[in-house]
C-alpha positions in Angstrom: -41.6 -55.4 38.1 -40.6 -54.1 34.6 -40.0 -56.3 31.5 -35.5 -55.3 31.2 -34.9 -57.1 28.0 -35.6 -60.1 25.9 -32.5 -62.3 24.6 -32.6 -64.5 21.5 -30.0 -66.6 19.9 -29.1 -66.5 16.3 -27.3 -68.5 13.8 -24.8 -66.0 12.4 -23.9 -62.8 15.0 -22.6 -60.1 12.1 -26.1 -60.9 10.2 -28.3 -60.6 13.3 -26.6 -56.5 13.8 -26.9 -56.3 11.0 -30.8 -56.4 10.8 -31.2 -55.3 13.9 -29.9 -52.5 12.8 -31.5 -52.1 9.8 -34.9 -52.3 12.1 -34.0 -49.7 13.7 -32.3 -50.8 17.3 -29.5 -49.2 18.3 -25.9 -51.4 19.1 -24.9 -50.5 22.7 -22.7 -53.7 23.5 -21.2 -56.1 21.1 -18.9 -58.8 23.0 -16.9 -61.5 21.8 -18.4 -61.9 18.4 -21.4 -63.7 20.2 -22.9 -61.4 22.3 -25.3 -58.1 21.4 -27.3 -55.7 23.0 -29.6 -53.1 21.4 -31.3 -50.4 23.1 -35.3 -49.6 21.6 -35.8 -46.5 19.8 -38.3 -45.7 22.4 -38.7 -46.4 26.3 -36.4 -48.2 28.7 -36.2 -52.0 27.2 -33.4 -53.6 25.4 -32.8 -56.8 23.4 -30.3 -59.3 22.9 -28.8 -62.0 20.5 -26.5 -64.8 21.3 -24.5 -66.4 18.9 -25.7 -69.9 19.2 -24.7 -73.2 16.8 -28.1 -74.8 17.3 -30.5 -72.6 18.0 -34.4 -73.9 18.7 -37.0 -71.9 16.8 -39.8 -72.5 19.1 -43.2 -70.1 18.5 -42.6 -67.2 20.0 -43.2 -64.1 18.6 -41.3 -61.2 19.3 -43.8 -58.0 19.3 -42.3 -54.5 18.2 -44.8 -51.6 18.7 -44.4 -49.1 15.9 -46.7 -45.4 15.4 -47.3 -46.4 12.0 -47.2 -49.8 11.3 -47.5 -48.9 7.2 -44.8 -46.4 7.2 -42.6 -48.2 9.1 -43.1 -51.6 6.8 -42.6 -49.2 3.3 -39.5 -47.8 5.3 -38.1 -51.7 6.3 -38.9 -53.2 2.7 -36.9 -50.2 1.2 -34.0 -51.2 3.5 -34.0 -54.9 2.1 -36.4 -56.4 5.0 -38.4 -59.1 3.9 -41.9 -59.8 5.2 -44.6 -62.4 5.0 -47.2 -60.4 4.1 -48.9 -57.1 3.9 -49.4 -55.2 7.0 -52.9 -56.3 8.5 -55.9 -55.2 10.5 -56.4 -58.0 12.8 -59.9 -58.8 15.1 -58.4 -58.2 18.4 -57.8 -54.3 16.5 -54.4 -54.1 16.2 -52.6 -53.8 12.8 -50.0 -56.1 12.5 -47.1 -57.2 10.0 -45.1 -60.3 10.5 -41.8 -61.1 9.4 -38.6 -63.2 10.5 -35.3 -62.4 11.4 -31.9 -64.1 9.6 -32.5 -67.3 12.0 -35.9 -67.4 12.2 -37.2 -66.3 14.8 -40.7 -65.0 14.5 -41.0 -60.9 14.7 -44.2 -58.7 14.7 -44.4 -54.7 13.7 -47.9 -53.8 15.2 -49.8 -50.8 16.4 -52.4 -51.1 19.2 -52.0 -48.0 21.5 -53.6 -47.9 24.6 -55.5 -51.0 23.5 -52.5 -53.2 24.1 -53.3 -52.9 27.9 -56.7 -51.6 28.2 -58.8 -53.1 25.2 -62.5 -52.9 26.3 -62.6 -56.6 26.8 -59.8 -56.2 30.1 -60.3 -57.9 33.0 -61.6 -56.2 36.0 -59.5 -55.3 38.7 -61.8 -57.4 41.1 -60.5 -60.9 41.9 -62.7 -63.5 40.3 -64.6 -65.8 42.9 
């Protein structure tokens, strides 16, 4: 099984397309001014938005991994993207920078490398008794 796509609701379709394009995603589908799909700069997963009149922003955070959080943070700020604060090293060994999209959806740019899937505290492959 592979995670193929994430779909989120947005309030302003055009503003969201502009935001995610500035973020570095490539628009590949745009239908009826209410649905759009983007390719990621790397990998095969896609990211989609859907125009909704009443979105319900929750506590879900969408993480986008980048090679260099500080460089991407600087690049995106220069493009007009606002962040919640400066990049930060986390106790779980990732470097993160948090922001919201125009609809309030929570996003995080991060770098974890192999630590994302193989942290020192990863559970063993043996079933727990």
